[in-house]
C-alpha positions in Angstrom: -59.6 37.8 -69.7 -58.2 35.0 -67.6 -56.0 33.5 -70.3 -53.2 34.7 -72.5 -54.0 34.2 -76.2 -51.2 32.7 -78.3 -52.8 33.3 -81.7 -55.3 35.4 -83.6 -58.7 33.9 -84.4 -60.6 30.9 -83.0 -58.8 27.7 -82.2 -60.9 25.7 -84.7 -60.2 28.1 -87.5 -56.5 28.2 -86.6 -56.0 24.5 -86.3 -57.8 23.7 -89.5 -54.9 25.4 -91.3 -52.2 23.7 -89.2 -52.0 20.3 -90.8 -48.4 19.0 -90.8 -47.4 21.8 -88.4 -46.7 21.9 -84.7 -49.9 22.3 -82.7 -50.4 23.6 -79.2 -53.5 22.4 -77.3 -54.9 24.6 -75.9 -53.7 27.5 -78.1 -53.6 29.8 -75.1 -52.0 30.0 -71.7 -54.4 29.8 -68.8 -54.1 32.2 -65.8 -53.9 29.1 -63.7 -50.4 28.5 -64.9 -48.2 30.3 -62.4 -44.8 29.3 -63.6 -43.2 32.0 -65.7 -40.7 29.4 -67.0 -43.5 27.3 -68.3 -45.2 30.3 -69.9 -41.9 31.3 -71.6 -41.4 27.8 -73.1 -45.0 27.6 -74.4 -44.6 31.0 -76.0 -41.3 29.8 -77.7 -43.1 26.7 -79.0 -45.9 28.9 -80.3 -43.4 31.0 -82.1 -41.9 27.9 -83.7 -45.4 26.8 -84.7 -46.2 30.2 -86.3 -42.9 29.9 -88.3 -43.8 26.5 -89.5 -40.8 24.7 -88.0 -40.1 21.7 -90.2 -38.2 19.8 -87.4 -41.4 19.7 -85.4 -43.7 18.9 -88.2 -46.8 16.9 -87.0 -45.9 17.3 -83.4 -48.6 18.1 -80.8 -47.9 19.9 -77.5 -50.4 19.6 -74.7 -49.8 21.7 -71.7 -51.1 21.4 -68.2 -52.3 17.8 -68.6 -54.1 16.3 -65.6 -53.1 12.9 -64.4 -56.0 11.1 -62.7 -54.2 7.7 -62.7 -50.9 7.9 -60.9 -48.9 5.3 -59.1 -48.6 7.1 -55.7 -50.4 10.5 -56.1 -54.1 11.1 -55.9 -53.7 13.5 -58.8 -50.8 14.9 -60.8 -50.1 17.3 -63.6 -47.8 17.3 -66.6 -46.3 20.6 -67.6 -45.9 19.6 -71.2 -46.8 16.4 -73.0 -45.3 16.2 -76.5 -46.6 13.7 -79.0 -44.8 13.4 -82.3 -43.3 11.0 -84.9 -40.5 9.9 -82.5 -42.9 9.1 -79.7 -44.6 10.5 -76.5 -42.5 12.6 -74.1 -43.2 14.4 -70.8 -41.4 17.6 -70.0 -41.1 18.8 -66.4 -40.1 22.5 -66.2 -38.2 24.0 -63.4 -37.4 27.7 -63.6 -35.2 29.8 -61.3 -32.5 28.6 -59.0 -32.3 24.8 -58.3 -30.4 23.1 -55.5 -30.4 19.8 -53.5 -29.1 19.2 -50.0 -29.5 16.1 -47.9 -31.9 14.7 -50.5 -34.2 17.7 -50.4 -34.7 19.7 -53.6 -35.1 23.5 -53.4 -36.6 25.6 -56.1 -36.2 29.4 -55.8 -38.3 31.7 -58.0 -37.5 35.3 -59.0 -39.3 36.5 -55.9 -37.0 34.5 -53.7 -39.8 32.2 -52.7 -38.4 28.7 -52.0 -40.3 25.4 -52.6 -38.9 22.3 -51.0 -39.6 18.7 -52.2 -38.2 15.3 -51.5 -39.3 14.3 -55.0 -37.0 15.7 -57.6 -38.0 16.8 -61.1 -36.5 13.7 -62.7 -38.7 11.4 -60.6 -41.7 13.7 -61.3 -41.2 13.4 -65.0 -40.5 9.6 -64.8 -43.6 8.9 -62.8 -45.7 11.0 -65.1 -44.6 9.2 -68.3 -45.3 5.9 -66.6 -48.8 7.1 -65.7 -49.5 8.1 -69.3 -48.1 4.8 -70.6 -50.3 2.8 -68.2 -53.4 4.9 -69.1 -52.9 4.4 -72.8 -52.2 0.7 -72.4 -55.9 0.1 -71.8 -57.0 2.3 -74.6 -54.6 1.6 -77.5 -54.2 -1.7 -79.3 -51.2 -3.8 -78.3 -49.7 -3.3 -81.7 -50.0 0.4 -81.6 -48.8 0.7 -78.0 -45.7 -1.4 -78.9 -44.8 1.0 -81.7 -44.7 4.0 -79.3 -41.5 5.2 -77.6 -42.1 6.8 -74.2 -39.6 9.2 -72.6 -39.2 12.2 -70.4 -37.0 15.3 -70.0 -36.5 18.0 -67.4 -36.2 21.7 -68.6 -34.1 24.1 -66.6 -34.4 27.3 -68.8 -32.7 29.6 -66.4 -29.6 27.7 -65.3 -26.8 25.5 -66.6 -27.5 22.1 -64.9 -23.9 20.8 -64.7 -24.4 18.2 -62.0 -23.9 14.6 -63.0 -25.5 11.7 -61.1 -26.3 8.0 -61.6 -29.9 9.0 -61.0 -30.3 10.8 -64.3 -28.7 11.1 -67.7 -27.4 14.3 -69.3 -29.4 13.4 -72.4 -32.7 14.1 -70.6 -31.6 17.6 -69.3 -32.7 20.6 -71.3 -30.9 23.4 -69.5 -30.1 27.0 -70.6 -27.0 25.9 -72.5 -28.8 23.1 -74.4 -31.7 25.3 -75.3 -29.3 27.8 -76.9 -29.1 25.3 -79.8 -32.9 25.7 -80.1 -35.9 23.7 -78.9 -36.1 21.5 -82.0 -32.5 20.4 -81.6 -33.0 19.7 -77.8 -36.2 17.7 -78.5 -34.5 15.7 -81.3 -31.6 14.8 -78.9 -34.1 13.8 -76.2 -36.1 11.6 -78.7 -32.9 9.9 -80.0 -31.9 9.0 -76.5 -35.2 7.3 -75.6 -35.4 5.6 -79.0 -31.9 4.2 -78.6 -33.0 2.6 -75.3 -35.5 0.4 -77.1 -34.3 -3.1 -77.9 -35.4 -2.6 -81.5 -35.9 0.8 -83.1 -39.7 1.4 -83.3 -41.2 2.9 -86.4 -42.0 6.6 -86.4 -45.6 7.3 -85.4 -48.0 8.2 -88.2 -50.2 11.3 -88.2 -53.1 8.9 -87.6 -51.5 7.4 -84.4 -50.4 10.9 -83.2 -54.0 12.1 -83.6 -55.4 8.9 -81.9 -53.1 9.4 -78.8 -53.9 13.2 -78.7 -57.6 12.4 -78.8 -57.3 9.9 -76.0 -55.5 12.4 -73.8 -57.3 15.6 -74.6 -60.3 14.9 -76.9 -62.4 17.6 -78.7 -66.1 17.2 -78.2 -69.4 18.9 -78.7 -72.4 17.5 -76.8 -75.8 18.9 -77.9 -78.8 19.2 -75.7 -81.1 16.1 -76.4 -83.8 16.9 -78.9 -86.9 16.8 -76.6 -90.0 18.9 -76.4 -89.6 19.5 -72.7 -87.9 18.3 -69.6 -89.8 17.2 -66.5 -88.3 18.4 -63.2 -89.6 16.6 -60.1 -90.2 18.8 -57.0 -91.7 16.7 -54.3 -95.0 15.4 -55.7 -95.2 18.3 -58.2 -93.8 18.6 -61.6 -92.5 21.6 -63.6 -92.2 21.4 -67.3 -89.6 23.5 -69.0 -89.3 23.9 -72.7 -86.0 22.6 -73.9 -85.7 25.2 -76.6 -86.4 28.1 -74.2 -83.7 30.7 -74.1 -84.2 31.7 -70.5 -83.1 30.2 -67.2 -85.5 28.4 -64.8 -86.6 30.6 -61.9 -85.7 28.5 -58.9 -87.6 31.0 -56.7 -90.8 29.7 -58.3 -89.6 26.1 -57.8 -89.1 26.7 -54.1 -92.6 28.4 -53.9 -94.2 25.3 -55.5 -92.2 23.0 -53.2 -93.5 24.9 -50.2 -97.0 24.7 -51.4 -97.3 28.5 -52.2 
């Protein structure tokens, strides 16, 4: 329990058979994701992955990505981070009713709960992609970094976002009407917009570079216990030796007894 599975079988077994296909990482929705709009979009992406959508071949979708390095926040989170042949893109998802008055954004969910923010979703997405770009700058080679198109979009799955402004472009809006043409078409349009803003058209990212960026953001790892005969645990001037291979927990009641001289 605690997470909503998006596929059958283990993630390793599932992903080994997904070469050239859209991949979602992780392949389930955590109970910590409270946004129904975000859950719906992830499910739709999973459906596309299961149908082997050719338009999103070799794309990777990371959801709920933590941002430890942010220009003006102690910590942030990206709803969806998409890494594919056209580049790297942040999607900020805002479900329900959306309004802005006197510079204050209001987001109303299906329970009529209202959240107010001075920072709008476009600024959220923009600052997030800058944070990812800055973080990768210290980890990718200059040549690889220069080949990557970075961009962002804002998803309004429940409304037709018809308001124009000099603060955002219609090309980065994925609203209900745009999504009617399908997620692949919406992402293709978003990618073309950001690619066109480059002074020279960058090359499409290879599977190797997509994998490298994915591993830098959300690496897989398996760290074994060091191969040692035993550990030494210091308790005051006494020592307890515990066998590393033992299949039972250390009784800390005994530790306290020893520390107290019992």
